[in-house]
C-alpha positions in Angstrom: -45.9 12.3 140.9 -45.7 10.5 143.7 -47.1 13.2 146.5 -44.9 11.6 149.2 -41.7 11.8 147.8 -40.0 14.0 145.6 -37.0 12.7 143.4 -33.9 14.9 142.8 -30.3 15.1 141.6 -27.4 16.4 144.7 -24.1 16.4 143.7 -21.0 15.5 145.5 -17.6 15.8 145.5 -15.5 12.4 144.5 -14.5 11.6 147.5 -18.0 11.8 148.7 -19.0 9.6 146.3 -16.4 7.6 146.7 -16.7 7.2 150.5 -20.3 6.6 150.0 -19.6 3.7 147.7 -17.9 2.2 150.6 -20.3 3.1 153.6 -23.4 1.3 151.7 -25.3 1.4 155.0 -25.0 5.5 155.3 -28.5 6.4 154.3 -27.7 9.4 152.3 -31.5 10.7 151.3 -31.8 10.6 155.3 -28.5 12.8 155.3 -29.7 15.1 153.1 -32.7 15.1 155.3 -31.0 15.8 158.2 -28.8 18.5 156.4 -32.1 20.6 155.4 -33.7 19.7 158.6 -30.7 22.0 159.8 -30.7 24.7 157.5 -34.5 24.9 158.2 -33.7 25.9 162.1 -31.4 28.2 161.1 -33.4 30.1 158.7 -36.5 29.8 161.8 -38.5 27.5 159.3 -40.9 25.5 161.9 -40.6 22.3 159.5 -44.0 20.8 160.7 -45.8 23.9 159.9 -44.3 24.0 156.6 -44.7 20.0 156.1 -48.5 20.5 157.3 -49.0 23.4 154.7 -47.5 21.6 152.1 -49.5 18.7 152.2 -52.9 20.8 153.0 -52.0 22.5 149.5 -51.2 18.9 147.4 -54.4 17.7 149.0 -56.5 19.3 147.3 -56.5 19.4 143.4 -55.4 23.5 143.1 -52.1 23.0 143.0 -48.8 21.0 141.9 -45.2 21.4 143.8 -44.6 23.0 140.6 -46.9 25.3 141.1 -45.5 26.2 144.8 -42.7 26.1 143.9 -43.3 28.8 141.3 -45.7 30.8 143.5 -43.8 30.9 147.2 -40.8 32.1 148.1 -41.2 31.7 151.5 -43.3 30.1 154.3 -45.3 33.6 154.3 -45.9 33.2 150.7 -47.4 29.5 151.6 -49.8 31.2 154.3 -51.1 33.8 152.0 -51.4 31.2 149.1 -53.3 28.9 150.9 -55.9 31.9 152.5 -58.9 31.3 151.4 -59.5 34.9 149.6 -56.1 34.2 147.5 -57.4 30.7 146.9 -57.0 30.7 142.6 -56.8 27.3 141.1 -53.8 27.0 139.2 -54.1 26.5 135.2 -52.4 23.6 133.6 -52.6 23.6 129.9 
């Protein structure tokens, strides 16, 4: 999996899907990222800090995105995971 892009599935209502098919100039991925940024702000998540920490974790061979998803549930968990004293390489079978 590329570190810079993750593909996911998003469910939309039929009317939304039809509208998106009409408005082909709309960047649905951009709308999704914008909505996520709004939700991060609402939940007091500093997006630039999150991006920096995730990139730091993925830059090393210790963690992949699945590891981060399994081992963390908030920004504090991610910060703790990346502290040198807590750094345990993920076990891949």
